[in-house]
C-alpha positions in Angstrom: 26.7 -16.8 13.0 27.6 -15.1 9.8 28.4 -11.5 8.8 26.4 -9.7 6.2 27.0 -6.4 4.4 24.2 -3.8 4.4 24.0 -0.7 2.1 21.6 1.6 3.9 20.4 4.9 2.4 21.5 7.8 4.5 20.5 11.4 4.0 17.8 14.0 4.3 15.0 15.4 2.0 16.0 13.3 -1.0 19.7 14.1 -0.8 22.2 11.4 0.3 23.5 8.0 -0.7 24.2 4.5 0.4 26.4 3.9 3.4 27.9 0.4 4.0 27.7 -1.4 7.3 28.5 -4.9 8.6 26.2 -6.8 10.9 26.3 -10.2 12.5 23.4 -12.4 11.3 22.0 -15.3 13.3 19.1 -17.7 12.7 15.7 -16.2 12.7 16.8 -12.6 12.2 14.9 -10.2 10.0 16.1 -7.1 8.2 14.8 -4.8 11.0 16.9 -6.7 13.6 20.0 -6.0 11.5 19.0 -2.3 11.1 18.5 -2.0 14.9 21.9 -3.7 15.5 23.6 -1.2 13.1 21.8 1.6 14.8 22.9 0.5 18.2 26.6 -0.2 17.4 27.6 2.1 14.5 24.9 4.6 13.5 23.1 6.0 16.5 21.5 8.7 14.4 20.0 6.4 11.8 16.4 7.2 11.4 14.0 4.3 10.9 10.2 4.0 11.5 8.9 0.9 13.3 6.5 -0.1 16.0 5.1 -3.6 16.4 7.8 -5.7 14.8 5.0 -8.3 14.1 3.9 -7.3 10.6 0.7 -5.7 11.9 1.3 -1.9 12.1 2.8 -1.2 8.6 5.4 1.2 10.0 8.6 -0.3 8.8 7.9 -0.3 5.1 11.1 0.1 3.0 12.6 -1.1 -0.2 14.9 -4.1 0.3 17.0 -5.1 -2.7 14.8 -2.9 -4.7 11.5 -4.5 -3.7 8.9 -2.8 -1.4 8.7 -4.9 1.8 8.2 -4.8 5.5 11.6 -4.9 7.3 10.1 -6.9 10.2 8.8 -9.6 7.9 11.8 -10.0 5.6 13.9 -12.8 7.0 17.6 -12.6 6.2 17.8 -16.3 5.3 15.6 -15.5 2.3 18.1 -13.0 0.9 21.5 -13.7 -0.8 23.9 -12.9 2.1 26.9 -13.2 -0.2 25.9 -9.9 -1.7 25.3 -6.5 -0.1 21.7 -6.1 1.0 20.3 -2.7 0.1 17.8 -1.0 2.3 16.3 2.3 1.2 13.2 4.4 1.8 10.0 4.1 -0.2 10.4 6.1 -3.5 6.8 7.1 -4.0 6.6 9.5 -1.0 8.6 12.5 0.0 11.8 11.6 1.8 12.4 12.9 5.3 15.5 11.3 6.6 17.4 8.0 6.1 14.7 5.3 5.9 11.7 7.5 6.9 9.3 9.0 4.3 6.3 11.3 4.7 3.1 9.3 4.0 0.7 12.0 5.0 -0.6 12.3 1.4 -2.4 8.9 2.0 -4.4 10.2 4.9 -5.4 13.3 2.9 -6.6 11.0 0.1 -8.7 9.0 2.5 -10.4 12.2 3.7 -11.6 12.9 0.1 -13.5 9.6 -0.3 -17.2 9.6 0.5 -17.7 8.1 3.9 -20.2 5.4 4.9 -23.7 6.7 4.5 -26.4 4.5 6.0 -29.4 3.9 3.8 -32.7 5.2 5.2 -35.2 2.6 6.4 -32.5 -0.1 6.4 -33.4 -3.2 8.4 -29.7 -3.9 9.1 -30.1 -7.6 8.2 -27.2 -8.8 6.1 -26.7 -12.0 4.1 -23.5 -13.9 5.0 -22.2 -13.4 1.4 -22.4 -9.6 1.9 -20.3 -10.0 5.1 -17.8 -12.4 3.6 -17.0 -10.6 0.3 -15.2 -7.5 1.7 -13.8 -9.3 4.8 -10.3 -9.6 3.4 -10.1 -5.8 2.9 -10.3 -5.3 6.7 -6.8 -7.0 7.0 -5.1 -3.9 5.4 -2.4 -2.6 7.8 -1.8 0.6 5.7 1.8 -0.2 5.2 1.4 1.6 1.8 3.6 -0.8 0.0 1.0 -1.2 -2.7 1.0 2.6 -3.1 4.8 2.6 -3.3 5.0 0.0 -6.0 2.1 1.3 -8.2 3.6 2.7 -11.4 0.9 5.4 -11.7 2.3 7.0 -8.5 5.9 5.8 -8.5 6.8 6.4 -12.1 4.3 9.0 -13.3 3.6 10.9 -10.0 -0.1 11.4 -10.6 -0.8 11.9 -6.9 -3.4 14.6 -7.7 -5.3 12.4 -10.1 -5.0 8.9 -8.7 -5.8 7.6 -5.2 -3.9 4.3 -5.5 -4.5 0.7 -4.7 -4.9 1.1 -0.9 -7.8 3.5 -1.4 -9.4 1.4 -4.1 -9.5 -1.3 -1.5 -11.1 1.2 1.0 -13.6 2.3 -1.7 -14.5 -1.3 -2.6 -15.2 -2.1 1.1 -17.6 0.8 1.2 -19.2 0.0 -2.2 -19.8 -3.6 -1.2 -21.4 -2.7 2.0 -25.2 -3.5 1.6 -26.1 -0.8 4.1 -24.3 2.0 2.4 -26.1 4.5 0.1 -23.4 6.8 -1.1 -22.5 6.8 -4.8 -18.8 6.9 -5.4 -18.7 5.8 -9.0 -18.5 9.3 -10.5 -15.6 10.1 -8.2 -13.9 6.9 -9.0 -14.1 7.8 -12.7 -13.4 11.5 -12.7 -11.5 12.3 -9.5 -9.9 9.1 -8.3 -8.4 8.0 -11.6 -9.4 4.3 -11.6 -9.0 4.3 -15.4 -5.3 4.8 -15.0 -4.9 1.3 -13.4 -3.9 -1.2 -16.0 -4.2 -4.2 -13.6 -0.6 -5.3 -13.6 -1.1 -6.8 -10.2 2.1 -5.4 -8.8 0.2 -4.1 -5.8 -1.2 -7.5 -5.1 2.3 -9.0 -5.3 3.7 -6.8 -2.5 0.8 -6.9 -0.1 2.0 -8.5 3.2 -1.6 -9.5 4.1 -2.0 -11.2 0.7 -5.1 -9.2 -0.1 -6.2 -9.8 -3.7 -6.2 -6.1 -4.4 -6.5 -6.3 -8.2 -8.9 -9.2 -8.6 -11.2 -8.5 -5.6 -11.2 -4.7 -5.3 -10.0 -2.9 -8.4 -11.5 -5.0 -11.1 -15.0 -5.1 -9.5 -14.8 -1.3 -9.2 -13.8 -0.9 -12.8 -16.7 -3.1 -13.8 -19.1 -1.0 -11.8 -17.9 2.2 -13.4 -18.1 0.7 -16.9 -21.6 -0.6 -16.2 -22.8 2.8 -15.0 -21.1 5.1 -17.6 -20.2 3.0 -20.7 -22.8 0.3 -21.1 -24.5 1.3 -24.4 -27.9 -0.1 -23.4 -27.9 1.8 -20.1 -26.9 5.0 -21.9 -29.7 4.5 -24.4 -32.2 3.9 -21.6 -31.1 7.1 -19.9 -31.6 9.1 -23.1 -35.3 8.2 -23.1 -36.0 8.5 -19.4 
């Protein structure tokens, strides 16, 4: 058993700083285990959000050594234990206390996206390709790590103009549904800010479910918007309709 140093962010509503703790580290431990040990032995009032401890609820999102990650899925043997391990709250969302942030904005965004609208007269017979294509999007656990790392939200704070990677995935799942009749392209272009994404793939890199957010959701949506609004032949055709 070894001993590791943890620098955990303590404070409320954005104010505060790192506080240093020591914790015993044994084989198989994850960062959340160490945080719970510190909470039990040294800092009973440490606030941390968690639930399943199995990488399926998305509750324990934080920034570990500066990278957005799930605490329950970050094994300590993958980190340099000879240096202090920093654990801090996600920076993109309002800080509540210690490692807890307010992610309610994400749920408000979801409410603003056009919901599934079944097409009239649909036979409800799907091709297997139509089922397979958006299947990976259903793996999303809404940890919001992709939202946290996205520079449009994180660095530029365009929360009123940009829905973020998580909800491009949600929109793509709806758009690729063969039984859906809603048109979301105008909203994607004008209200949801898909043009702000410059496909750096930072969201894909932090996804714990390994969803290909950029390649399989954002780029296809961008292509649909371009085809609808910027294709010169289509624009010419509309002029003479």
